[in-house]
C-alpha positions in Angstrom: -125.6 53.6 18.5 -123.0 53.3 15.7 -121.6 56.2 13.8 -123.5 55.1 10.7 -126.7 54.8 12.7 -126.2 58.4 13.8 -125.7 59.5 10.2 -128.8 57.7 9.1 -130.7 59.3 12.0 -129.6 62.8 10.9 -130.9 62.1 7.4 -134.2 60.7 8.7 -134.7 63.7 11.0 -134.1 66.1 8.1 -136.6 64.2 6.0 -139.1 64.4 8.8 -139.0 68.2 8.5 -136.3 69.2 11.0 -133.9 71.8 9.7 -130.3 71.0 8.8 -128.9 72.1 12.1 -131.4 70.4 14.2 -131.0 67.1 12.3 -127.2 67.0 12.8 -127.3 68.1 16.5 -130.3 65.8 17.4 -128.5 62.8 16.0 -125.8 63.2 18.7 -127.8 64.8 21.6 -127.9 61.7 23.8 -124.1 61.7 24.0 -124.3 65.0 26.0 -127.3 64.1 28.1 -129.6 66.4 26.2 -133.0 65.2 25.0 -133.9 65.5 21.3 -136.7 67.9 22.0 -134.4 70.3 23.9 -131.6 69.9 21.3 -134.2 70.7 18.6 -135.0 74.0 20.3 -131.3 74.8 20.9 -130.4 74.2 17.2 -133.6 75.7 15.7 -132.3 79.1 14.8 -129.3 77.9 12.8 -131.2 76.3 9.9 -131.2 77.7 6.4 -127.8 79.3 6.9 -128.7 80.8 10.3 -132.3 81.9 10.3 -132.7 81.3 6.6 -130.3 84.1 5.8 -128.2 81.7 3.7 -125.0 82.4 5.7 -123.0 79.6 7.5 -124.6 76.3 6.6 -127.0 75.1 9.3 -125.6 71.5 9.1 -122.1 72.9 9.8 -123.6 75.0 12.7 -125.0 71.8 14.1 -121.5 70.3 14.2 -120.1 73.4 15.8 -122.8 73.4 18.5 -121.9 69.8 19.2 -118.2 70.6 19.3 -118.8 73.1 22.0 -120.4 70.4 24.1 -117.6 68.0 23.3 -114.7 70.3 24.1 -116.1 71.4 27.4 -114.5 69.1 30.0 -116.2 68.8 33.4 -115.0 71.3 35.9 -113.6 73.7 33.3 -115.7 76.8 32.9 -115.8 79.6 30.4 -114.2 82.2 30.0 -111.1 80.1 30.1 -108.8 81.2 27.3 -107.4 77.7 26.9 -110.9 76.2 26.6 -111.9 78.8 24.0 -108.7 78.1 22.0 -109.3 74.4 22.1 -112.9 74.8 21.0 -112.0 77.2 18.2 -109.3 74.8 17.0 -111.7 72.0 16.8 -114.4 74.1 15.0 -111.8 75.3 12.5 -110.8 71.7 11.8 -114.4 70.6 11.3 -115.1 73.6 9.1 -112.1 72.8 6.9 -113.2 69.2 6.5 -116.8 70.4 5.8 -115.6 72.9 3.2 -113.2 70.3 1.6 -116.0 67.8 1.2 -118.8 70.2 0.1 -116.8 73.0 -1.6 -118.2 75.8 0.6 -119.3 76.6 4.1 -121.9 79.2 3.2 -125.5 78.0 2.6 -125.9 80.3 -0.4 -122.9 78.9 -2.1 -123.9 75.3 -1.3 -127.3 76.0 -2.9 -125.7 77.6 -5.9 -127.0 81.1 -5.1 -124.9 84.0 -6.1 -122.9 82.2 -8.7 -122.7 83.3 -12.3 -124.2 86.7 -11.6 -127.2 85.3 -9.7 -127.9 87.0 -6.5 -129.8 85.9 -3.4 -133.4 87.2 -3.9 -135.8 88.2 -1.2 -137.8 85.0 -1.5 -134.7 82.9 -1.0 -134.2 84.6 2.4 -137.8 85.1 3.5 -138.4 83.5 6.9 -141.0 81.1 5.6 -139.3 77.8 4.7 -140.2 76.0 1.5 -142.5 73.0 1.7 -140.7 69.7 1.8 -141.8 68.1 -1.4 -140.2 65.7 -3.9 -139.2 68.8 -5.9 -137.6 70.3 -2.9 -135.5 67.2 -2.2 -134.5 66.9 -5.9 -133.3 70.5 -6.3 -131.6 70.8 -2.9 -128.3 69.2 -1.9 -129.3 69.5 1.8 -129.9 65.8 2.5 -126.4 65.1 1.2 -125.0 68.0 3.2 -126.7 66.9 6.4 -125.3 63.4 5.8 -121.8 64.8 5.2 -121.9 67.0 8.4 -123.1 64.1 10.5 -120.4 61.8 9.1 -117.7 64.4 9.6 -118.7 64.8 13.3 -119.0 61.0 13.8 -115.5 60.6 12.4 -114.3 63.5 14.6 -115.6 61.7 17.7 -114.0 58.4 16.6 -110.6 60.1 16.0 -110.9 61.9 19.3 -111.7 58.9 21.4 -109.4 56.3 19.8 
């Protein structure tokens, strides 16, 4: 599967109803010998800015989850300080690229919540997700953000394996 096909897959998964984190992680699951259903469960809690609390963007969390799989060479076990350092360096690079492209890393900032005196209201963080309607897709930047996260991760892999 090409990088662009993975990006398109992440977008399609999001439009099917998977959350942002699941969509990014599932698009790359096969690279790590993990089935899509299992990856869906692993990444489920990170959507909506981690449990719909509007904290770190779920699409970014999907990248970070994948990064942990990518930076874990066979035979090297946690809690190796070197392995942790290598993983954190990669996560920080991915986060910087994500923030540079999207302007923020926090879900609430990406959604425009908390700007100009607005504050995150209770219904914005209730556990029940909004219905995926045309209105939802028009008012939310999430499809673009999922696309960006998948593209950043695909580029990361290409750079790492050149």
